[in-house]
C-alpha positions as CSV (number, residue, x, y, z in Angstrom):
1,M,-75.8,128.0,-9.7
2,I,-72.1,127.3,-9.9
3,V,-70.3,126.7,-6.6
4,T,-66.7,127.8,-6.6
5,R,-63.9,125.8,-5.1
6,V,-63.5,128.2,-2.2
7,Q,-67.2,128.0,-1.3
8,R,-67.2,124.2,-1.5
9,Y,-64.1,124.0,0.7
10,R,-65.8,126.2,3.3
11,C,-68.9,124.1,3.5
12,E,-67.2,120.7,3.8
13,D,-66.7,119.5,7.4
14,D,-64.9,116.2,6.7
15,G,-62.2,115.6,9.3
16,A,-63.7,118.1,11.8
17,T,-64.4,115.2,14.3
18,A,-60.8,114.0,14.0
19,V,-59.4,117.5,14.8
20,E,-61.8,117.9,17.7
21,F,-60.8,114.5,19.1
22,A,-57.1,115.3,18.7
23,L,-57.6,118.5,20.7
24,V,-59.6,116.8,23.5
25,L,-57.6,113.5,23.8
26,P,-54.7,114.9,25.9
27,L,-57.1,116.3,28.4
28,L,-59.0,113.1,28.7
29,L,-55.9,111.0,29.0
30,S,-54.6,113.3,31.7
31,I,-57.8,113.0,33.7
32,L,-57.7,109.2,33.3
33,F,-54.1,109.0,34.5
34,G,-54.9,111.3,37.4
35,I,-57.7,109.0,38.5
36,I,-55.5,105.9,38.3
37,S,-52.6,107.4,40.1
38,F,-54.5,109.0,43.0
39,G,-56.7,105.9,43.2
40,Q,-53.5,103.9,43.7
41,Y,-52.3,106.3,46.3
42,F,-55.4,106.0,48.3
43,A,-55.5,102.2,48.0
44,I,-51.9,101.9,49.2
45,A,-52.5,104.3,52.1
46,N,-55.6,102.4,53.2
47,S,-53.9,99.0,52.9
48,L,-50.9,100.3,54.8
49,Q,-53.1,101.6,57.7
50,Q,-54.9,98.3,57.9
51,F,-51.7,96.4,57.8
52,A,-50.3,98.4,60.7
53,A,-53.5,97.9,62.7
54,E,-53.5,94.1,62.1
55,A,-49.9,93.8,63.1
56,A,-50.6,95.6,66.4
57,R,-53.6,93.3,67.0
58,Y,-51.6,90.2,66.1
59,S,-48.9,91.1,68.7
60,V,-51.6,90.9,71.4
61,S,-51.8,87.1,70.9
62,E,-48.3,86.7,72.4
63,P,-48.8,86.1,76.2
64,F,-45.4,87.5,77.2
65,L,-44.9,91.3,76.9
66,A,-41.2,91.0,76.0
67,D,-42.0,88.8,72.9
68,R,-44.8,90.9,71.4
69,E,-42.4,93.1,69.4
70,G,-41.0,89.9,67.7
71,R,-44.5,88.7,67.0
72,A,-45.4,92.0,65.3
73,T,-42.1,92.0,63.3
74,S,-42.8,88.4,62.0
75,F,-46.3,89.5,61.0
76,L,-44.9,92.5,59.0
77,T,-42.6,90.4,56.9
78,S,-45.2,89.4,54.4
79,P,-48.4,91.3,53.6
80,G,-49.5,88.2,51.7
81,G,-52.7,88.1,49.8
82,R,-54.6,90.2,52.2
83,F,-53.0,93.4,51.0
84,S,-52.5,93.1,47.3
85,F,-51.5,96.7,46.8
86,L,-48.5,96.4,49.1
87,N,-45.1,95.2,48.1
88,A,-43.2,93.9,51.1
89,S,-39.8,95.2,49.8
90,H,-41.2,98.8,49.8
91,I,-42.3,98.7,53.5
92,S,-40.1,99.9,56.3
93,A,-41.4,99.4,59.9
94,D,-40.7,101.1,63.1
95,I,-42.1,99.2,66.2
96,D,-42.1,101.0,69.6
97,M,-42.9,99.1,72.7
98,I,-44.2,101.6,75.3
99,E,-43.8,100.4,78.8
100,G,-45.3,101.7,82.0
101,T,-48.5,101.4,83.9
102,M,-50.3,100.9,80.7
103,P,-48.1,99.1,78.2
104,A,-48.7,99.7,74.5
105,I,-47.3,99.2,71.0
106,Q,-47.0,101.7,68.3
107,I,-46.3,100.5,64.8
108,T,-45.3,103.0,62.1
109,L,-45.1,101.8,58.5
110,T,-43.5,103.8,55.7
111,Y,-44.1,102.8,52.1
112,D,-41.7,103.8,49.3
113,L,-43.7,104.8,46.2
114,S,-40.9,104.2,43.7
115,G,-42.2,102.2,40.7
116,T,-45.8,103.2,41.1
117,A,-48.1,105.4,39.1
118,V,-48.0,107.9,41.9
119,E,-44.3,108.4,41.4
120,V,-44.9,109.0,37.6
121,A,-47.6,111.6,38.5
122,D,-45.2,113.2,41.0
123,S,-42.5,113.5,38.3
124,F,-45.0,115.4,36.1
125,L,-46.6,117.6,38.8
126,N,-43.7,117.9,41.2
127,I,-45.8,117.6,44.3
128,G,-43.2,115.9,46.5
129,I,-45.0,112.6,47.3
130,T,-42.2,110.0,47.7
131,D,-43.6,107.8,50.4
132,I,-46.7,107.2,52.6
133,T,-46.5,106.8,56.4
134,R,-49.3,105.3,58.5
135,S,-49.2,104.2,62.1
136,S,-51.3,102.3,64.6
137,Y,-51.3,102.5,68.4
138,L,-52.7,99.8,70.7
139,A,-52.7,99.8,74.4
140,Y,-52.6,96.4,76.1
């Protein structure tokens, strides 16, 4: 039996795997990038929350109520090795000393996401995530 060229061409499947891989690769890379960028978002958000809570607790070690804000501010200048996901230059802090019968401190930290994978994902998806804000409240 003689096989014609057309029949032989139909039966060959050389290169089918490469074509399938080329079709699936963009989807797989998109999923991988999404995992990385949102993982980074949650890591930064968690670190920022913990950093605010530690700064509030650190201010308690100052015996004079008037100096506690300065103590918290000095703690916030360097996240150090404890919070490797945080870049100190991207953090802006707002410290409110609440006076009254029960004095308290509220620390609100805002993290600018410029230069992160979250910013790149936001430029593709246009979700409007430009910063993360977390706060901590501690009554003395």
